[in-house]
GUTIMI-850824 format. One record per residue (C-alpha): residue number from 0; residue in three letters; y negated, z negated, x. Coordinates in Angstrom, 2 decimals, decimal comma, padded with zeros to 5 digits. Each point is the difference from the previous one (the first is absolute). Layout:
! GUTIMI-850824
{nr=NUM&rest=ala&y=Y&z=Z&x=X}
...
***
This chain:
! GUTIMI-850824
{nr=0&rest=met&y=015,02&z=-071,98&x=-057,17}
{nr=1&rest=lys&y=-001,89&z=002,67&x=001,89}
{nr=2&rest=lys&y=000,86&z=003,69&x=000,09}
{nr=3&rest=val&y=-001,48&z=001,51&x=003,14}
{nr=4&rest=leu&y=-000,43&z=003,57&x=001,18}
{nr=5&rest=phe&y=000,35&z=000,53&x=003,74}
{nr=6&rest=val&y=-001,54&z=003,03&x=001,68}
{nr=7&rest=met&y=000,73&z=000,75&x=003,66}
{nr=8&rest=met&y=-003,03&z=001,92&x=001,17}
{nr=9&rest=ala&y=000,94&z=000,53&x=003,63}
{nr=10&rest=leu&y=001,81&z=-001,63&x=002,88}
{nr=11&rest=val&y=-000,88&z=-003,35&x=001,54}
{nr=12&rest=thr&y=-000,71&z=-000,61&x=003,67}
{nr=13&rest=ser&y=-001,66&z=001,60&x=002,90}
{nr=14&rest=val&y=000,75&z=003,68&x=000,41}
{nr=15&rest=thr&y=-000,61&z=001,70&x=003,32}
{nr=16&rest=ile&y=000,37&z=003,65&x=000,98}
{nr=17&rest=thr&y=001,08&z=000,48&x=003,60}
{nr=18&rest=ala&y=-000,16&z=003,15&x=002,17}
{nr=19&rest=cys&y=001,11&z=000,52&x=003,56}
{nr=20&rest=asn&y=-002,54&z=-001,69&x=002,34}
{nr=21&rest=glu&y=-002,40&z=-000,70&x=-002,87}
{nr=22&rest=ser&y=-000,11&z=-001,97&x=-003,20}
{nr=23&rest=ser&y=-002,37&z=-000,44&x=-002,87}
{nr=24&rest=thr&y=000,25&z=-002,81&x=-002,50}
{nr=25&rest=leu&y=-000,38&z=000,87&x=-003,64}
{nr=26&rest=arg&y=-001,55&z=-002,36&x=-002,46}
{nr=27&rest=asn&y=002,85&z=-001,61&x=-001,92}
{nr=28&rest=thr&y=000,27&z=000,34&x=-003,74}
{nr=29&rest=glu&y=001,54&z=-003,20&x=-001,19}
{nr=30&rest=thr&y=002,41&z=-000,41&x=-002,86}
{nr=31&rest=thr&y=-001,69&z=-001,35&x=-003,05}
{nr=32&rest=ser&y=001,64&z=-001,17&x=-003,17}
{nr=33&rest=asn&y=-002,03&z=000,63&x=-003,10}
{nr=34&rest=gln&y=001,28&z=-002,50&x=-002,50}
{nr=35&rest=val&y=-000,58&z=000,67&x=-003,66}
{nr=36&rest=thr&y=000,97&z=-003,07&x=-001,93}
{nr=37&rest=asp&y=000,91&z=000,30&x=-003,64}
{nr=38&rest=asp&y=-002,26&z=-002,36&x=-001,93}
{nr=39&rest=lys&y=002,71&z=-000,49&x=-002,59}
{nr=40&rest=gln&y=001,65&z=-003,19&x=001,12}
{nr=41&rest=val&y=003,26&z=-001,04&x=-001,57}
{nr=42&rest=asp&y=-000,82&z=-002,70&x=-002,50}
{nr=43&rest=asp&y=001,98&z=-003,21&x=000,46}
{nr=44&rest=ser&y=001,12&z=000,28&x=-003,58}
{nr=45&rest=ser&y=001,83&z=003,23&x=000,92}
{nr=46&rest=asn&y=002,40&z=-002,18&x=001,96}
{nr=47&rest=glu&y=001,14&z=-001,58&x=-003,25}
{nr=48&rest=asn&y=003,00&z=001,59&x=-001,68}
{nr=49&rest=thr&y=-001,23&z=000,85&x=-003,49}
{nr=50&rest=glu&y=003,10&z=001,85&x=-001,17}
{nr=51&rest=gly&y=001,06&z=-002,01&x=-002,98}
{nr=52&rest=lys&y=003,42&z=001,56&x=-000,20}
{nr=53&rest=ser&y=001,08&z=-001,15&x=003,44}
{nr=54&rest=glu&y=-001,12&z=-003,53&x=-000,90}
{nr=55&rest=asp&y=002,24&z=000,07&x=-003,06}
{nr=56&rest=ser&y=002,99&z=001,59&x=001,72}
{nr=57&rest=ser&y=003,02&z=-002,23&x=000,30}
{nr=58&rest=glu&y=001,64&z=-000,61&x=003,37}
{nr=59&rest=ser&y=002,97&z=002,12&x=-001,12}
{nr=60&rest=asp&y=-002,32&z=003,03&x=-000,32}
{nr=61&rest=lys&y=-001,01&z=-000,20&x=003,66}
{nr=62&rest=leu&y=002,14&z=001,80&x=002,55}
{nr=63&rest=glu&y=000,08&z=-000,58&x=003,75}
{nr=64&rest=val&y=-001,97&z=001,92&x=002,61}
{nr=65&rest=asp&y=002,03&z=000,84&x=003,10}
{nr=66&rest=leu&y=-002,28&z=-000,33&x=003,04}
{nr=67&rest=lys&y=002,39&z=001,76&x=002,36}
{nr=68&rest=lys&y=001,64&z=002,77&x=-002,02}
{nr=69&rest=lys&y=-000,98&z=002,82&x=-002,31}
{nr=70&rest=asn&y=-001,01&z=-001,01&x=-003,53}
{nr=71&rest=ser&y=000,42&z=002,50&x=-002,82}
{nr=72&rest=val&y=-001,20&z=000,18&x=-003,60}
{nr=73&rest=glu&y=001,88&z=002,82&x=-001,71}
{nr=74&rest=asp&y=-002,04&z=003,10&x=-000,81}
{nr=75&rest=ile&y=-003,24&z=-001,69&x=001,13}
{nr=76&rest=ile&y=-000,28&z=-000,93&x=003,68}
{nr=77&rest=glu&y=001,95&z=-001,01&x=003,07}
{nr=78&rest=tyr&y=-001,70&z=-002,23&x=002,57}
{nr=79&rest=thr&y=000,76&z=-001,56&x=003,37}
{nr=80&rest=ile&y=-002,13&z=-002,82&x=001,40}
{nr=81&rest=lys&y=-000,98&z=000,71&x=003,60}
{nr=82&rest=thr&y=-002,29&z=-002,91&x=000,89}
{nr=83&rest=ile&y=-001,42&z=-003,20&x=-001,50}
{nr=84&rest=glu&y=-002,74&z=-001,61&x=002,04}
{nr=85&rest=thr&y=-003,50&z=-001,43&x=000,10}
{nr=86&rest=thr&y=-002,70&z=001,96&x=001,81}
{nr=87&rest=ser&y=-003,72&z=-000,07&x=000,67}
{nr=88&rest=lys&y=-000,23&z=003,79&x=-000,19}
{nr=89&rest=leu&y=002,10&z=002,48&x=-001,98}
{nr=90&rest=glu&y=-000,01&z=003,48&x=001,52}
{nr=91&rest=pro&y=002,08&z=003,17&x=-000,53}
{nr=92&rest=ser&y=002,99&z=000,36&x=002,34}
{nr=93&rest=asn&y=-001,62&z=002,99&x=001,71}
{nr=94&rest=val&y=-003,75&z=000,28&x=000,19}
{nr=95&rest=ser&y=-002,27&z=002,82&x=001,09}
{nr=96&rest=ser&y=-003,74&z=000,14&x=000,56}
{nr=97&rest=phe&y=-000,84&z=-000,76&x=-003,63}
{nr=98&rest=tyr&y=001,95&z=-002,50&x=-002,08}
{nr=99&rest=thr&y=-000,18&z=-002,87&x=-002,46}
{nr=100&rest=tyr&y=001,13&z=-003,57&x=000,61}
{nr=101&rest=tyr&y=-000,11&z=-003,28&x=-001,91}
{nr=102&rest=glu&y=-001,12&z=-003,46&x=001,10}
{nr=103&rest=pro&y=000,29&z=-003,38&x=-001,75}
{nr=104&rest=asp&y=-002,90&z=-002,04&x=-001,32}
{nr=105&rest=asp&y=-001,33&z=-002,82&x=002,19}
{nr=106&rest=gly&y=002,46&z=-002,89&x=000,33}
{nr=107&rest=asn&y=002,87&z=002,14&x=-001,28}
{nr=108&rest=thr&y=002,76&z=002,17&x=001,37}
{nr=109&rest=leu&y=001,72&z=003,01&x=-001,53}
{nr=110&rest=leu&y=003,54&z=-000,55&x=-001,24}
{nr=111&rest=his&y=001,56&z=003,42&x=000,35}
{nr=112&rest=ile&y=003,28&z=001,60&x=-001,05}
{nr=113&rest=glu&y=000,83&z=003,51&x=001,18}
{nr=114&rest=met&y=002,69&z=002,09&x=-001,67}
{nr=115&rest=asp&y=001,37&z=003,52&x=-000,29}
{nr=116&rest=val&y=000,07&z=001,04&x=-003,66}
{nr=117&rest=lys&y=001,89&z=003,03&x=-001,33}
{nr=118&rest=asn&y=-000,81&z=001,48&x=-003,40}
{nr=119&rest=leu&y=003,29&z=000,46&x=-001,91}
{nr=120&rest=ser&y=-001,58&z=001,21&x=-003,23}
{nr=121&rest=asp&y=-000,42&z=003,60&x=-001,17}
{nr=122&rest=lys&y=-003,80&z=-000,13&x=000,26}
{nr=123&rest=asp&y=-002,72&z=-001,25&x=002,32}
{nr=124&rest=ile&y=-000,61&z=-003,74&x=-000,23}
{nr=125&rest=asp&y=-002,95&z=-002,21&x=000,90}
{nr=126&rest=ile&y=001,29&z=-003,13&x=001,75}
{nr=127&rest=asp&y=-003,01&z=-001,93&x=-001,26}
{nr=128&rest=asp&y=001,24&z=000,63&x=-003,56}
{nr=129&rest=val&y=003,74&z=-000,68&x=000,36}
{nr=130&rest=met&y=000,19&z=-002,67&x=002,72}
{nr=131&rest=lys&y=-001,79&z=-003,36&x=000,10}
{nr=132&rest=val&y=000,39&z=-002,44&x=002,89}
{nr=133&rest=thr&y=-000,95&z=-003,68&x=-000,26}
{nr=134&rest=phe&y=000,31&z=-002,79&x=002,56}
{nr=135&rest=thr&y=000,18&z=-003,65&x=-001,10}
{nr=136&rest=ile&y=-000,90&z=-002,67&x=002,56}
{nr=137&rest=asp&y=-000,30&z=-003,70&x=-000,83}
{nr=138&rest=gly&y=-000,25&z=000,83&x=-003,71}
{nr=139&rest=asn&y=-002,79&z=002,57&x=000,47}
{nr=140&rest=lys&y=000,60&z=003,66&x=-000,78}
{nr=141&rest=tyr&y=-001,46&z=002,89&x=002,00}
{nr=142&rest=ser&y=000,22&z=003,56&x=-001,32}
{nr=143&rest=ala&y=000,40&z=002,62&x=002,74}
{nr=144&rest=gln&y=-001,89&z=003,28&x=000,22}
{nr=145&rest=pro&y=002,03&z=003,14&x=000,88}
{nr=146&rest=val&y=-001,10&z=002,75&x=002,39}
{nr=147&rest=leu&y=001,94&z=003,12&x=000,96}
{nr=148&rest=glu&y=000,13&z=001,02&x=003,64}
{nr=149&rest=glu&y=-000,59&z=003,63&x=000,89}
{nr=150&rest=glu&y=000,52&z=001,68&x=003,36}
{nr=151&rest=asp&y=-002,84&z=-001,83&x=001,72}
{nr=152&rest=asp&y=-001,92&z=-001,90&x=-002,70}
{nr=153&rest=phe&y=000,33&z=-001,79&x=-003,32}
{nr=154&rest=ala&y=-000,07&z=002,26&x=-003,06}
{nr=155&rest=tyr&y=-002,43&z=-000,33&x=-002,89}
{nr=156&rest=thr&y=002,89&z=-000,01&x=-002,50}
{nr=157&rest=thr&y=003,46&z=-001,58&x=-000,12}
{nr=158&rest=ser&y=001,70&z=003,00&x=-001,59}
{nr=159&rest=ile&y=003,43&z=001,10&x=001,29}
{nr=160&rest=lys&y=001,56&z=003,32&x=-000,98}
{nr=161&rest=gln&y=003,50&z=000,15&x=-001,51}
{nr=162&rest=leu&y=002,82&z=-000,65&x=002,51}
{nr=163&rest=met&y=-002,55&z=-000,57&x=002,77}
{nr=164&rest=thr&y=-000,37&z=-003,20&x=002,06}
{nr=165&rest=gly&y=-003,30&z=-001,69&x=000,79}
{nr=166&rest=arg&y=-000,97&z=-002,92&x=002,26}
{nr=167&rest=ile&y=-001,66&z=-002,58&x=-002,26}
{nr=168&rest=his&y=-001,88&z=-003,11&x=001,15}
{nr=169&rest=phe&y=-000,58&z=-002,89&x=-002,44}
{nr=170&rest=phe&y=-002,51&z=-002,59&x=001,21}
{nr=171&rest=thr&y=-002,11&z=-002,89&x=-001,23}
{nr=172&rest=asn&y=-002,37&z=-002,69&x=001,26}
{nr=173&rest=ile&y=001,49&z=-003,46&x=000,49}
{nr=174&rest=pro&y=-001,52&z=-003,09&x=001,66}
{nr=175&rest=thr&y=000,98&z=-000,09&x=003,67}
{nr=176&rest=asp&y=001,49&z=-003,51&x=-000,29}
{nr=177&rest=leu&y=002,51&z=001,23&x=-002,61}
{nr=178&rest=ala&y=001,54&z=002,59&x=002,29}
{nr=179&rest=thr&y=002,89&z=-002,27&x=001,09}
{nr=180&rest=asp&y=000,99&z=-001,24&x=-003,45}
{nr=181&rest=glu&y=003,01&z=001,12&x=-002,01}
{nr=182&rest=ile&y=-000,89&z=003,19&x=-001,84}
{nr=183&rest=asn&y=001,40&z=001,37&x=-003,25}
{nr=184&rest=leu&y=-000,02&z=003,80&x=-000,31}
{nr=185&rest=asn&y=000,06&z=001,59&x=-003,45}
{nr=186&rest=ile&y=000,28&z=003,77&x=-000,39}
{nr=187&rest=lys&y=-000,41&z=001,28&x=-003,54}
{nr=188&rest=ile&y=001,16&z=003,57&x=-000,63}
{nr=189&rest=asn&y=-000,85&z=001,09&x=-003,53}
{nr=190&rest=asp&y=001,56&z=-002,74&x=-002,15}
{nr=191&rest=lys&y=002,35&z=-001,52&x=002,60}
{nr=192&rest=ser&y=-000,81&z=-002,80&x=002,45}
{nr=193&rest=tyr&y=001,61&z=-000,49&x=003,41}
{nr=194&rest=glu&y=-000,48&z=-003,14&x=002,09}
{nr=195&rest=thr&y=000,79&z=-001,70&x=003,25}
{nr=196&rest=thr&y=-001,36&z=-002,93&x=002,01}
{nr=197&rest=phe&y=-000,57&z=000,10&x=003,75}
{nr=198&rest=asp&y=-001,72&z=-001,63&x=002,96}
{nr=199&rest=leu&y=-002,04&z=002,30&x=002,26}
{nr=200&rest=glu&y=001,81&z=-001,20&x=003,11}
{nr=201&rest=glu&y=003,35&z=000,87&x=-001,57}
{nr=202&rest=val&y=-001,01&z=003,60&x=-000,80}
{nr=203&rest=lys&y=-001,88&z=000,63&x=003,21}
{nr=204&rest=pro&y=001,28&z=003,42&x=001,15}
{nr=205&rest=glu&y=001,88&z=000,26&x=003,27}
{nr=206&rest=lys&y=-002,11&z=001,91&x=002,51}
{nr=207&rest=asn&y=001,33&z=003,29&x=001,31}
{nr=208&rest=tyr&y=-000,86&z=-000,02&x=003,70}
{nr=209&rest=val&y=-000,29&z=003,11&x=002,17}
{nr=210&rest=lys&y=-000,97&z=000,41&x=003,65}
{nr=211&rest=lys&y=-001,26&z=002,46&x=002,58}
{nr=212&rest=gly&y=002,20&z=003,09&x=000,03}
{nr=213&rest=asp&y=001,23&z=-000,40&x=-003,58}
{nr=214&rest=lys&y=-000,29&z=002,86&x=-002,48}
{nr=215&rest=leu&y=-001,06&z=-000,21&x=-003,63}
{nr=216&rest=ser&y=000,94&z=003,01&x=-002,09}
{nr=217&rest=lys&y=-000,38&z=001,20&x=-003,57}
{nr=218&rest=lys&y=001,78&z=003,18&x=-001,08}
{nr=219&rest=asp&y=-002,38&z=002,86&x=-000,80}
{nr=220&rest=leu&y=-002,98&z=-002,11&x=001,13}
{nr=221&rest=ser&y=-000,20&z=-000,97&x=003,67}
{nr=222&rest=glu&y=001,64&z=-001,61&x=003,01}
{nr=223&rest=val&y=-001,94&z=-002,68&x=001,89}
{nr=224&rest=thr&y=000,87&z=-001,33&x=003,46}
{nr=225&rest=ile&y=-001,68&z=-003,14&x=001,38}
{nr=226&rest=lys&y=-001,04&z=000,97&x=003,54}
{nr=227&rest=ser&y=-002,03&z=-002,96&x=001,26}
{nr=228&rest=ile&y=-001,82&z=-003,19&x=-001,02}
{nr=229&rest=lys&y=-002,46&z=-001,55&x=002,41}
{nr=230&rest=phe&y=-003,27&z=-001,90&x=000,37}
{nr=231&rest=thr&y=-002,68&z=002,01&x=001,77}
{nr=232&rest=asp&y=-003,78&z=000,28&x=000,24}
{nr=233&rest=lys&y=000,08&z=003,78&x=000,26}
{nr=234&rest=val&y=002,12&z=002,67&x=-001,72}
{nr=235&rest=glu&y=000,24&z=003,54&x=001,35}
{nr=236&rest=pro&y=002,05&z=003,07&x=-001,08}
{nr=237&rest=ser&y=003,45&z=000,42&x=001,59}
{nr=238&rest=asn&y=-000,98&z=003,28&x=001,68}
{nr=239&rest=pro&y=-003,80&z=000,20&x=000,05}
{nr=240&rest=ser&y=-001,70&z=003,36&x=000,21}
{nr=241&rest=ser&y=-003,12&z=000,78&x=002,06}
{nr=242&rest=tyr&y=-002,17&z=-001,43&x=-002,78}
{nr=243&rest=tyr&y=001,54&z=-002,78&x=-002,04}
{nr=244&rest=thr&y=-000,78&z=-002,97&x=-002,21}
{nr=245&rest=tyr&y=001,15&z=-003,54&x=000,69}
{nr=246&rest=tyr&y=-000,50&z=-003,38&x=-001,65}
{nr=247&rest=glu&y=-001,36&z=-003,10&x=001,70}
{nr=248&rest=val&y=-000,93&z=-003,34&x=-001,54}
{nr=249&rest=lys&y=-003,70&z=-000,82&x=000,15}
{nr=250&rest=asp&y=000,36&z=-003,75&x=-000,49}
{nr=251&rest=thr&y=001,45&z=-001,43&x=003,23}
{nr=252&rest=ser&y=001,51&z=-002,93&x=-001,90}
{nr=253&rest=asn&y=002,21&z=002,45&x=-001,93}
{nr=254&rest=thr&y=002,86&z=002,31&x=000,89}
{nr=255&rest=tyr&y=002,21&z=002,57&x=-001,72}
{nr=256&rest=leu&y=003,59&z=-000,23&x=-001,02}
{nr=257&rest=ala&y=001,07&z=003,65&x=000,13}
{nr=258&rest=leu&y=003,05&z=001,17&x=-001,95}
{nr=259&rest=lys&y=001,05&z=003,50&x=001,07}
{nr=260&rest=ile&y=002,42&z=002,10&x=-002,05}
{nr=261&rest=asn&y=001,48&z=003,48&x=000,08}
{nr=262&rest=val&y=000,28&z=001,60&x=-003,42}
{nr=263&rest=lys&y=001,92&z=003,11&x=-001,07}
{nr=264&rest=asn&y=-000,81&z=001,68&x=-003,30}
{nr=265&rest=leu&y=003,19&z=000,56&x=-002,04}
{nr=266&rest=lys&y=-001,82&z=001,31&x=-003,07}
{nr=267&rest=gly&y=-000,05&z=003,63&x=-001,05}
{nr=268&rest=asp&y=-003,79&z=000,04&x=000,26}
{nr=269&rest=ser&y=-002,69&z=-001,76&x=002,01}
{nr=270&rest=leu&y=-000,07&z=-003,79&x=000,36}
{nr=271&rest=asp&y=-003,37&z=-001,80&x=-000,04}
{nr=272&rest=ala&y=-000,22&z=-002,04&x=003,19}
{nr=273&rest=asp&y=-001,73&z=-002,94&x=-001,68}
{nr=274&rest=lys&y=002,88&z=-000,30&x=-002,52}
{nr=275&rest=val&y=002,88&z=-000,36&x=002,46}
{nr=276&rest=met&y=000,00&z=-003,82&x=-000,17}
{nr=277&rest=asn&y=-002,31&z=-002,96&x=000,36}
{nr=278&rest=ala&y=000,19&z=-003,35&x=001,74}
{nr=279&rest=lys&y=-001,55&z=-003,45&x=000,24}
{nr=280&rest=leu&y=000,07&z=-002,65&x=002,71}
{nr=281&rest=ile&y=000,97&z=-003,58&x=-000,86}
{nr=282&rest=tyr&y=-001,04&z=-002,74&x=002,43}
{nr=283&rest=asn&y=001,56&z=-003,49&x=-000,09}
{nr=284&rest=asp&y=001,36&z=000,75&x=-003,49}
{nr=285&rest=lys&y=-003,51&z=-000,49&x=-001,39}
{nr=286&rest=tyr&y=-002,61&z=002,51&x=001,17}
{nr=287&rest=thr&y=000,26&z=003,70&x=-000,86}
{nr=288&rest=tyr&y=-001,76&z=002,98&x=001,56}
{nr=289&rest=asp&y=-000,21&z=003,58&x=-001,24}
{nr=290&rest=cys&y=000,08&z=003,02&x=002,26}
{nr=291&rest=phe&y=-001,43&z=003,48&x=000,27}
{nr=292&rest=ser&y=002,01&z=003,03&x=001,09}
{nr=293&rest=thr&y=-000,67&z=002,96&x=002,27}
{nr=294&rest=ile&y=002,14&z=003,00&x=000,87}
{nr=295&rest=glu&y=000,43&z=001,97&x=003,22}
{nr=296&rest=lys&y=-000,88&z=003,68&x=-000,22}
{nr=297&rest=asp&y=-000,59&z=002,45&x=002,85}
{nr=298&rest=gly&y=-000,30&z=-002,76&x=002,61}
{nr=299&rest=thr&y=-002,50&z=-002,14&x=-001,89}
{nr=300&rest=phe&y=-000,23&z=-002,29&x=-003,03}
{nr=301&rest=thr&y=-001,13&z=001,06&x=-003,44}
{nr=302&rest=tyr&y=-000,18&z=-001,56&x=-003,47}
{nr=303&rest=thr&y=003,25&z=-000,37&x=-001,95}
{nr=304&rest=asn&y=-001,81&z=000,44&x=-003,32}
{nr=305&rest=ile&y=-000,91&z=003,61&x=000,86}
{nr=306&rest=thr&y=003,25&z=000,95&x=001,76}
{nr=307&rest=ser&y=003,34&z=001,18&x=-001,35}
{nr=308&rest=ile&y=003,36&z=000,56&x=001,70}
{nr=309&rest=asp&y=001,82&z=003,28&x=-000,59}
{nr=310&rest=pro&y=003,65&z=000,04&x=-001,20}
{nr=311&rest=leu&y=002,52&z=-001,00&x=002,72}
{nr=312&rest=lys&y=-002,83&z=-000,62&x=002,47}
{nr=313&rest=lys&y=-000,50&z=-003,25&x=001,92}
{nr=314&rest=ser&y=-003,18&z=-001,96&x=000,66}
{nr=315&rest=val&y=-001,06&z=-003,25&x=001,70}
{nr=316&rest=ile&y=-001,95&z=-002,54&x=-002,08}
{nr=317&rest=tyr&y=-001,55&z=-003,28&x=001,13}
{nr=318&rest=tyr&y=-000,72&z=-003,00&x=-002,24}
{nr=319&rest=leu&y=-002,65&z=-002,18&x=001,63}
{nr=320&rest=phe&y=-000,71&z=-003,62&x=-000,89}
{nr=321&rest=glu&y=-003,13&z=-001,57&x=001,49}
{nr=322&rest=val&y=000,67&z=-003,74&x=000,31}
{nr=323&rest=pro&y=-001,33&z=-003,01&x=001,95}
{nr=324&rest=lys&y=001,62&z=-000,30&x=003,42}
{nr=325&rest=glu&y=001,48&z=-003,37&x=-000,95}
{nr=326&rest=val&y=002,40&z=001,87&x=-002,32}
{nr=327&rest=lys&y=001,87&z=001,18&x=003,12}
{nr=328&rest=asp&y=001,18&z=-003,58&x=000,60}
{nr=329&rest=gly&y=001,21&z=-000,74&x=-003,53}
{nr=330&rest=asp&y=002,82&z=000,98&x=-002,34}
{nr=331&rest=val&y=-000,62&z=003,66&x=-000,87}
{nr=332&rest=glu&y=001,93&z=002,42&x=-002,17}
{nr=333&rest=leu&y=-000,77&z=003,29&x=-001,68}
{nr=334&rest=gln&y=000,81&z=000,93&x=-003,58}
{nr=335&rest=ile&y=000,65&z=003,72&x=-000,39}
{nr=336&rest=asn&y=-000,06&z=001,56&x=-003,45}
{nr=337&rest=tyr&y=001,97&z=003,23&x=000,07}
{nr=338&rest=ala&y=001,38&z=002,07&x=-002,88}
{nr=339&rest=gly&y=-000,27&z=-002,90&x=-002,43}
{nr=340&rest=asp&y=001,81&z=-002,53&x=002,23}
{nr=341&rest=lys&y=-001,24&z=-002,75&x=002,30}
{nr=342&rest=tyr&y=001,07&z=-000,38&x=003,61}
{nr=343&rest=phe&y=-001,03&z=-002,63&x=002,53}
{nr=344&rest=val&y=-000,46&z=000,16&x=003,78}
{nr=345&rest=lys&y=000,02&z=-003,18&x=002,06}
{nr=346&rest=val&y=-002,70&z=000,53&x=002,62}
{nr=347&rest=lys&y=000,44&z=-003,37&x=001,74}
***
């Protein structure tokens, strides 16, 4: 599988500065993604379970994994499974201008299990050392790689401090045509094995839908209100000043879907504007589009990655998706990742 580094250099689209009775168009600096691909591919043999002990374990030694409730191993860890799914791109829940994501090899998809893991021991633990996850499909075993999610990226270690909880993602390459088969999940924690069998359709999480006017809130973090969602070819600030920036698509066959939110900082210190939340557009349950964000400040737009929001202050942020105009006539919904949870907005 491929580990990719994504760097957001600037904002996409056409940026124009407007003054009363005169305007001058600035040359647009387009968003570029510099992708650095790790040459170390996961060898197919790594998908084989080579742990001899688990092969020799009797059925009576294997305990059950609860997919819906908290699972606990005394004095070691406590974990709750949040999501099991296949995906073509594994990203952190909240992303900023610089982050890592993972993609499957050609012809494959990523089988992904996301869980909250609490360290119950009296010392720091490395999840990669104490917890092994293996999927078995049609007699073939696939060992999953763990990654720990940080505030807006994946960490370089999987270490969790004592009595702290971390969001862990286990994922592995599987052939795309196996994604609908019955899957056996084995979680080995130290010398104990826990198992369950599931079908992806059966464990598909129920979507949490929100709509215009709804508020999302996280104590001591932020409060987000969805103000508007609309297709438009041009996006301007709510209250433009004498000189202001606006965004306009350059390709006439495209348009924007603009998601506008109000955000209030509930933290005791400043809140980075590009870390409030992130979103993606899903068209006809098949095509996905990423967005870029911009924030209103002093009657114009500026970059979220260089702007912070002071404690108890409010700001207006836009998330802009540039999509083909035909998307307006299809089935469109937004996935919002906020404070570690996923929310969905039905656009049409």
